[in-house]
Every structure is written in C-alpha cells, then in structure tokens.
N, C-alpha and C positions, 0 to 999 in steps of 0.2 A: 573409721570414718562416720562423722554424727549424720543422723537424717537429712538434717539440712544442708550437708556438702553434697550428698548425697544427691538430691533433690536440685542442687543450683545449676542453671545453666547460662551461657552467658548472653546479652542482651541481645549478639547478632543470633545465637541458637534459639532463643524465645522469638523473634521477629519471624525469623524463616519457619518454624512450626507455627505461628499463627496466621501467616502469610498462604502456607501450604493447604491448612485445615480449612479457613476462609476460602480458597481457591475450588477444593475437591468440594465442598459443602455446595458452593455455588454453580459449579460445573453440572454438577449430579442434579442440581434441583432445574436448570434449567433444560438439561438434555430428558430428562422424564417429563416435563412439563411439555416440549415441544413433542415429545412423542406420543403421550396422550393427547394432543390436541390434532395430530395429523393422523393417528391411526386408529386412538380411543381404547389401547393399550396400557395399560400399569405396567413397573419396571416388575413387579412379579410376574405378570402375564408374560412380557418378553422375556423373562429368567427361561421359563420354564418352557415357552416356545423355541429359544435358541437352543434348549439342550437338547428337544426333541430333532430340530433341524439338522444337528449334527450328526443325528443316530441315521446310517443308512435306509434305515426304512420307516423313519420318523416315529418308531413306536421304543419304549423305553422302560425297563420296571420301575415303580414308583420309588422303591427304595434307592435305586441308583438315581433319582432326580434328586431326591433329597438328600443323599451322602455328597453330589457335586456342588448343590447349592448351598449346603450345610444349614438345612432348616429342620423344623421340629415335625415328628409325624404330623400332629394335627396342623399346623400351620399350611403344611404341603396339601393334605385332605380337605381341609377349608377353600385351598386356592382350586385344586382342580373340580372341586365341587361348582365354584364359581365359573369357572372355563366353561365347563361342562354344559351348563346351561348356557351359556352364550355360542356353544356350539364350535368352540374352538379345539377342544380335545376329545376322547371318549374313553370311556376304562374298560380292560377285559379281564377276564380271570388270568392268572399266568398258569399255564400248561403245567411247566416243572413245580411249582408250589402252590398248594391251594389258596394258601393263605396269601400269597403275594399278589398283586396286580398290575397288568401293563398297561402304559398309557401311550395312546395313540394320538397323533395331532390328525384332525380333520382336513377335508382338503378347504374349508372357510379358516382355521388356523395356520394352513399352510398360506393362503394367498395374504392373510393379514401380517404373516411373519416376514414374508418377503417383502413386500411394501413398507413392515417396520424397520428391516434390516436397511434398507434404502434411505428410509428418513433420520437412522441413527446414523449413519456412515456418513451423511450430509452435516448433520450435525456438529458430529465430534469435528470433523474438517473445520467447520464452518468457526467453532469455538475454541479449539484446541490445536490441530495440528497446523491449522493455516496460520495461526498467530504466532507458532515457534518456529525458530532456525531448526536448520537441520542439526547442527550440534546441541541445540537444547533439547529438540525430539530424543538424540543417543543417550544424554545425558539422563533425560528423563527415565529411559528406558534401563538404562542402567541403575539408576536409584531404584527404579521399582521393582528389579532382578534382585537387587541384593536386601532387601527390606522384605521382600516375601520369601529369599532364601530363610533371614533370620527367622521369620514368622514358620519355616518346616512348609512351605507351601509351594510346589515344583511349578516355574514357568515357563509349561510346553509352548506356547502361543511364540515366546523369544526364540525356543529353538527351532522352530519354523521358519523364520525369517531368514 
C-alpha cells in the first residue's frame, strides 16, 4: 500500500473529523472562557484543584498530580508556584520521601473549586448535554470510550455510571 493510499480518507470521513475537531476546539474554548470569567481559574488551576478535590483529604503527592495530568515536572512546579501565590494550594515536605512534596488544597482553593465545579457543570449542560439527545450522548460516550481504549487510557468515569 502506498503512503497516499494509507493517508486517504473518504470525503465523509474527512468531514466527520473536521466537524469533530472544530466542535471540541470551540467547546473547550467556551468552557474555559466561562470558567475564567466566573471563577478566575485557568483550566490548569481547575485540573490541579479537581485532582486535589477527588482526594479524601485534599492532599496529593506532586508526582501523582503530574502523572494524573500527564504534565512535565517543570510545568507542574510553575503551576503550583502560581497557585500558592494566590492561596489556592500549599506544599509540604513528604514524610515518606524527603525529595517529594505533598500538595494540599487550602480552604480558599476548596471554596473556589466548589464554585468552579458548579459553573463547569452548568456550562457543560448548557453547551453539550442540553443540546444532544439521549441517543447522541450514549453514542458520544461509546465513541469516547473506544478511542480512549485504543490510546491505552482507561476510562474509569464510564465504569462508574
């Protein structure tokens, strides 16, 4: 098979890809803008705080956050510094490993992520869930799970439903 033949997709497949790409780009842009306008949080702030919120004591090792978000060490370090300056998180030494750091959500961080979660859920409902039928939502979930599985990413959220 030639390289051209391997790359060729039908007009319908190309249209599907382009529509999906435009939709996800625009949807994420709208969700992020609304999140920032309503709460002052960036998407990166939100991702870190949600990771902490999901922990029973709102404390997570920095390396676990990095692994969960698939971020470089320097990116997380800079992000945590900015969040510490705003009083959203604090870092403490890790008792088990002197080289590691524990990231703890502050009461300010907890209050703002709870507001952000309400704002995010409202926006997702307004811009995605509320405009799709039940069949479309099921298809979207099935499609997402298939692609994530192909990429080797477990979809625990789907298993919880």
